[in-house]
Z-matrix of the N, CA and C atoms (Angstrom, degrees):
N
C 1 1.458
C 2 1.517 1 108.98
N 3 1.323 2 117.12 1 131.03
C 4 1.464 3 121.87 2 177.84
C 5 1.506 4 109.84 3 -78.11
N 6 1.280 5 115.10 4 141.39
C 7 1.462 6 121.29 5 179.61
C 8 1.539 7 109.11 6 -78.48
N 9 1.313 8 116.30 7 136.26
C 10 1.455 9 121.97 8 178.82
C 11 1.535 10 108.30 9 -76.17
N 12 1.336 11 116.92 10 133.45
C 13 1.466 12 121.00 11 -176.27
C 14 1.535 13 112.18 12 -67.34
N 15 1.331 14 117.47 13 -16.18
C 16 1.473 15 120.34 14 -179.89
C 17 1.525 16 113.57 15 -90.42
N 18 1.333 17 115.75 16 0.59
C 19 1.457 18 120.22 17 -179.81
C 20 1.517 19 110.51 18 -105.85
N 21 1.287 20 118.60 19 149.36
C 22 1.464 21 127.45 20 -2.34
C 23 1.528 22 111.16 21 -75.57
N 24 1.321 23 114.82 22 151.81
C 25 1.463 24 119.84 23 172.44
C 26 1.525 25 108.17 24 -74.21
N 27 1.310 26 116.20 25 150.75
C 28 1.451 27 118.09 26 171.17
C 29 1.530 28 108.13 27 -70.31
N 30 1.299 29 116.37 28 160.50
C 31 1.465 30 120.92 29 177.79
C 32 1.535 31 110.67 30 -58.22
N 33 1.320 32 115.22 31 -42.07
C 34 1.462 33 120.96 32 -179.80
C 35 1.527 34 110.89 33 -61.00
N 36 1.315 35 116.57 34 -50.95
C 37 1.474 36 121.26 35 -178.37
C 38 1.519 37 109.22 36 -63.22
N 39 1.316 38 117.84 37 -41.65
C 40 1.467 39 120.20 38 179.31
C 41 1.524 40 110.34 39 -56.50
N 42 1.319 41 117.20 40 -48.04
C 43 1.462 42 121.19 41 -178.70
C 44 1.538 43 111.55 42 -68.89
N 45 1.312 44 118.81 43 -35.97
C 46 1.457 45 120.27 44 177.22
C 47 1.536 46 110.00 45 -62.58
N 48 1.322 47 116.90 46 -47.12
C 49 1.478 48 120.05 47 178.88
C 50 1.521 49 110.38 48 -61.80
N 51 1.317 50 116.66 49 -42.40
C 52 1.449 51 120.37 50 178.21
C 53 1.537 52 110.93 51 -61.67
N 54 1.325 53 115.89 52 -42.12
C 55 1.475 54 120.42 53 178.34
C 56 1.522 55 111.87 54 -62.41
N 57 1.325 56 116.57 55 -30.92
C 58 1.459 57 120.94 56 -176.11
C 59 1.528 58 114.26 57 -89.10
N 60 1.317 59 117.40 58 13.49
C 61 1.467 60 119.58 59 171.21
C 62 1.534 61 108.60 60 -63.24
N 63 1.324 62 115.15 61 -21.68
C 64 1.467 63 122.14 62 170.54
C 65 1.523 64 105.86 63 -121.25
N 66 1.331 65 119.62 64 133.45
C 67 1.448 66 121.12 65 -177.93
C 68 1.531 67 112.48 66 -53.83
N 69 1.330 68 116.05 67 141.07
C 70 1.475 69 120.49 68 -177.74
C 71 1.513 70 109.92 69 -155.48
N 72 1.337 71 115.09 70 156.48
C 73 1.452 72 122.77 71 174.19
C 74 1.543 73 108.40 72 -94.62
N 75 1.303 74 115.48 73 171.71
C 76 1.463 75 121.22 74 -173.14
C 77 1.513 76 116.20 75 -51.15
N 78 1.335 77 117.09 76 -51.21
C 79 1.466 78 119.20 77 -177.45
C 80 1.521 79 110.69 78 -64.44
N 81 1.333 80 117.53 79 -39.30
C 82 1.467 81 121.09 80 178.36
C 83 1.518 82 110.76 81 -65.30
N 84 1.327 83 117.03 82 -38.39
C 85 1.472 84 120.81 83 176.81
C 86 1.542 85 109.00 84 -59.26
N 87 1.340 86 115.87 85 -46.18
C 88 1.460 87 119.48 86 -179.27
C 89 1.526 88 110.35 87 -60.38
N 90 1.328 89 117.81 88 -41.95
C 91 1.464 90 121.20 89 178.46
C 92 1.528 91 111.49 90 -65.33
N 93 1.339 92 116.85 91 -44.64
C 94 1.469 93 120.21 92 -179.07
C 95 1.534 94 111.47 93 -63.47
N 96 1.322 95 116.41 94 -41.55
C 97 1.471 96 120.20 95 179.66
C 98 1.516 97 110.37 96 -60.88
N 99 1.317 98 116.33 97 -44.64
C 100 1.454 99 119.85 98 178.75
C 101 1.535 100 111.15 99 -62.89
N 102 1.321 101 115.61 100 -41.76
C 103 1.463 102 120.16 101 -179.88
C 104 1.548 103 110.65 102 -67.51
N 105 1.314 104 117.66 103 -47.38
C 106 1.468 105 121.57 104 -178.81
C 107 1.529 106 111.72 105 -61.71
N 108 1.324 107 116.51 106 -33.95
C 109 1.468 108 120.91 107 -177.80
C 110 1.531 109 112.78 108 -91.12
N 111 1.337 110 116.78 109 10.13
C 112 1.464 111 121.04 110 -176.27
C 113 1.545 112 112.39 111 53.19
N 114 1.322 113 114.14 112 38.74
C 115 1.451 114 120.15 113 177.31
C 116 1.513 115 115.28 114 80.45
N 117 1.310 116 117.71 115 2.07
C 118 1.470 117 121.31 116 -177.98
C 119 1.510 118 112.27 117 -76.11
N 120 1.340 119 118.00 118 -28.65
C 121 1.459 120 122.00 119 -178.80
C 122 1.514 121 108.74 120 -118.79
N 123 1.336 122 114.49 121 117.95
C 124 1.475 123 120.50 122 177.10
C 125 1.504 124 106.22 123 -121.20
N 126 1.326 125 115.74 124 125.74
C 127 1.458 126 121.06 125 -176.64
C 128 1.520 127 111.82 126 -97.76
N 129 1.307 128 116.28 127 132.62
C 130 1.449 129 121.28 128 168.05
C 131 1.533 130 107.11 129 -81.46
N 132 1.325 131 117.11 130 153.98
C 133 1.450 132 120.54 131 -177.59
C 134 1.525 133 112.15 132 -56.90
N 135 1.321 134 117.27 133 -42.21
C 136 1.464 135 120.18 134 -179.76
C 137 1.527 136 113.05 135 -63.12
N 138 1.313 137 115.93 136 -39.88
C 139 1.473 138 121.03 137 178.01
C 140 1.524 139 109.41 138 -64.18
N 141 1.340 140 116.46 139 -45.56
C 142 1.445 141 121.02 140 -178.86
C 143 1.521 142 111.33 141 -62.04
N 144 1.316 143 117.63 142 -49.18
C 145 1.464 144 119.95 143 -176.21
C 146 1.502 145 112.54 144 -69.64
N 147 1.344 146 118.59 145 -30.84
C 148 1.457 147 120.86 146 172.80
C 149 1.523 148 110.61 147 -65.03
N 150 1.335 149 116.29 148 -42.50
C 151 1.474 150 120.60 149 178.58
C 152 1.531 151 110.10 150 -65.21
N 153 1.325 152 116.54 151 -41.56
C 154 1.469 153 120.27 152 -179.98
C 155 1.525 154 110.34 153 -59.93
N 156 1.339 155 116.84 154 -44.94
C 157 1.481 156 119.86 155 179.61
C 158 1.516 157 110.06 156 -60.56
N 159 1.331 158 117.64 157 -42.63
C 160 1.451 159 120.96 158 179.35
C 161 1.525 160 111.34 159 -65.54
N 162 1.329 161 117.28 160 -43.26
C 163 1.464 162 121.05 161 -179.91
C 164 1.538 163 111.77 162 -66.59
N 165 1.308 164 117.05 163 -32.02
C 166 1.469 165 120.57 164 175.50
C 167 1.521 166 109.88 165 -66.74
N 168 1.334 167 118.32 166 -44.48
C 169 1.463 168 122.88 167 177.56
C 170 1.513 169 111.58 168 -59.63
N 171 1.315 170 116.52 169 -39.13
C 172 1.474 171 121.73 170 -179.46
C 173 1.531 172 111.85 171 -77.50
N 174 1.328 173 116.13 172 -10.73
C 175 1.480 174 123.10 173 -177.44
C 176 1.542 175 111.79 174 66.53
N 177 1.340 176 116.07 175 30.16
C 178 1.446 177 121.35 176 175.55
C 179 1.525 178 110.55 177 -86.32
N 180 1.323 179 116.11 178 -22.54
C 181 1.465 180 122.18 179 174.48
C 182 1.516 181 108.77 180 -134.81
N 183 1.325 182 116.01 181 165.85
C 184 1.466 183 120.96 182 177.93
C 185 1.497 184 108.84 183 -145.95
N 186 1.349 185 116.73 184 152.60
C 187 1.454 186 118.14 185 175.05
C 188 1.531 187 109.54 186 -74.60
N 189 1.311 188 117.16 187 148.97
C 190 1.460 189 121.97 188 178.15
C 191 1.530 190 109.56 189 -128.91
N 192 1.317 191 115.95 190 158.96
C 193 1.454 192 121.56 191 179.66
C 194 1.541 193 110.37 192 -59.49
N 195 1.332 194 114.18 193 145.59
C 196 1.464 195 119.41 194 177.98
C 197 1.523 196 109.04 195 -138.33
N 198 1.320 197 115.69 196 147.72
C 199 1.474 198 121.58 197 176.02
C 200 1.523 199 110.64 198 -70.92
N 201 1.332 200 116.45 199 -24.48
C 202 1.460 201 122.11 200 -177.26
C 203 1.530 202 108.91 201 -101.81
N 204 1.324 203 117.71 202 106.16
C 205 1.456 204 121.65 203 -177.00
C 206 1.545 205 112.57 204 -66.39
N 207 1.328 206 118.20 205 -14.05
C 208 1.448 207 121.80 206 -179.69
C 209 1.539 208 112.08 207 -81.68
N 210 1.321 209 116.36 208 -17.22
C 211 1.471 210 118.77 209 -176.38
C 212 1.531 211 110.14 210 -117.73
N 213 1.340 212 114.09 211 136.40
C 214 1.460 213 119.71 212 173.02
C 215 1.515 214 107.79 213 -90.06
N 216 1.316 215 115.36 214 130.13
C 217 1.455 216 121.39 215 -178.79
C 218 1.534 217 107.71 216 -111.99
N 219 1.321 218 115.61 217 140.35
C 220 1.447 219 122.35 218 -177.60
C 221 1.503 220 111.28 219 -126.20
N 222 1.363 221 116.86 220 154.93
C 223 1.442 222 122.32 221 175.08
C 224 1.523 223 108.95 222 -140.77
N 225 1.298 224 116.76 223 153.26
C 226 1.450 225 121.50 224 178.18
C 227 1.540 226 109.02 225 -72.42
N 228 1.324 227 116.79 226 145.83
C 229 1.457 228 121.92 227 176.38
C 230 1.522 229 109.78 228 -95.53
N 231 1.320 230 116.46 229 175.76
C 232 1.481 231 119.17 230 175.58
C 233 1.517 232 110.64 231 -62.72
N 234 1.322 233 116.83 232 -38.25
C 235 1.475 234 120.54 233 176.32
C 236 1.529 235 110.42 234 -61.79
N 237 1.321 236 116.40 235 -40.99
C 238 1.441 237 121.12 236 177.96
C 239 1.525 238 111.78 237 -63.78
N 240 1.340 239 116.10 238 -41.98
C 241 1.450 240 119.43 239 178.18
C 242 1.519 241 110.68 240 -63.82
N 243 1.328 242 116.62 241 -37.68
C 244 1.471 243 119.81 242 -179.62
C 245 1.520 244 110.46 243 -66.88
N 246 1.332 245 118.95 244 -43.57
C 247 1.458 246 119.40 245 -178.87
C 248 1.523 247 110.68 246 -68.42
N 249 1.348 248 116.47 247 -32.78
C 250 1.461 249 120.79 248 175.35
C 251 1.524 250 110.00 249 -63.96
N 252 1.333 251 116.77 250 -44.65
C 253 1.452 252 121.57 251 179.05
C 254 1.523 253 111.12 252 -63.44
N 255 1.331 254 116.51 253 -43.30
C 256 1.463 255 120.15 254 -179.80
C 257 1.536 256 111.57 255 -62.42
N 258 1.338 257 116.54 256 -40.05
C 259 1.434 258 118.28 257 178.49
C 260 1.517 259 111.83 258 -70.07
N 261 1.314 260 117.33 259 -35.72
C 262 1.447 261 121.09 260 174.83
C 263 1.538 262 111.43 261 -61.07
N 264 1.345 263 115.92 262 -44.63
C 265 1.471 264 120.45 263 177.64
C 266 1.533 265 110.93 264 -63.21
N 267 1.329 266 117.78 265 -38.15
C 268 1.457 267 122.72 266 177.37
C 269 1.534 268 109.92 267 -60.53
N 270 1.330 269 115.68 268 -46.40
C 271 1.478 270 119.56 269 -179.05
C 272 1.520 271 110.94 270 -67.77
N 273 1.342 272 117.57 271 -39.51
C 274 1.464 273 119.33 272 178.33
C 275 1.522 274 110.37 273 -60.24
N 276 1.331 275 116.77 274 -40.40
C 277 1.460 276 120.40 275 179.27
C 278 1.520 277 110.56 276 -63.31
N 279 1.344 278 116.89 277 -42.43
C 280 1.462 279 119.48 278 179.17
C 281 1.533 280 111.14 279 -62.44
N 282 1.318 281 116.57 280 -39.89
C 283 1.464 282 120.52 281 179.18
C 284 1.530 283 109.80 282 -65.96
N 285 1.319 284 117.05 283 -42.09
C 286 1.464 285 120.72 284 178.82
C 287 1.527 286 111.35 285 -61.20
N 288 1.314 287 116.94 286 -44.03
C 289 1.474 288 121.42 287 178.23
C 290 1.512 289 110.81 288 -61.89
N 291 1.310 290 116.31 289 -41.55
C 292 1.473 291 120.65 290 179.78
C 293 1.538 292 110.33 291 -66.78
N 294 1.311 293 117.18 292 -41.52
C 295 1.455 294 120.26 293 178.59
C 296 1.528 295 111.33 294 -63.36
N 297 1.328 296 116.07 295 -37.34
C 298 1.450 297 120.03 296 -178.72
C 299 1.528 298 112.59 297 -77.10
N 300 1.345 299 116.69 298 -25.57
C 301 1.453 300 119.94 299 -173.99
C 302 1.520 301 113.78 300 -120.64
N 303 1.332 302 116.13 301 1.91
C 304 1.463 303 121.04 302 -175.45
C 305 1.507 304 113.87 303 -57.21
N 306 1.343 305 116.89 304 -36.97
C 307 1.460 306 119.16 305 -179.10
C 308 1.523 307 111.83 306 -65.11
N 309 1.318 308 116.47 307 -28.17
C 310 1.474 309 120.00 308 177.79
C 311 1.514 310 111.61 309 -70.52
N 312 1.327 311 114.53 310 -30.71
C 313 1.459 312 119.15 311 -179.94
C 314 1.519 313 111.74 312 -91.37
N 315 1.339 314 117.04 313 3.16
C 316 1.456 315 122.83 314 -178.38
C 317 1.531 316 111.78 315 53.08
N 318 1.345 317 114.66 316 43.22
C 319 1.444 318 121.95 317 179.12
C 320 1.517 319 107.54 318 -120.11
N 321 1.311 320 116.41 319 131.14
C 322 1.463 321 117.83 320 176.28
C 323 1.515 322 108.76 321 -101.93
N 324 1.292 323 114.10 322 142.69
C 325 1.486 324 119.14 323 -177.45
C 326 1.503 325 108.40 324 -103.61
C-alpha cells in the first residue's frame, strides 16, 4: 500500500476534520475541538483559519450554505472523510504494533 502524502495529519487537523463531520462555523469548530480532545487542544482563531484555508485548498472541507450571512460554515468532504479514515487506520496499526511488542520495549500501556 502506498503511503498518502498528506499523512500523518497533525493533531489539530485531525480534530478539525472530526469536528466537521457535522457542519460548523469557526467558533463552533474551536469548541468542538476542545471538547473532542478533552481540553488538550485549544485553537487560536489564527491557527483555525489558517488550517481552514489549507483544508479548503486540499478539498478536505467545503463551505456550505448558512442561514447566518455573518458566519462561514464548513463541512467535511468525502475526500476529507477518506483521509480521516486513513489516518485513523494508521494510528490503529501503530497501537496494535505497540500492544504486540510493548513488553519488549518495557513500556506499559
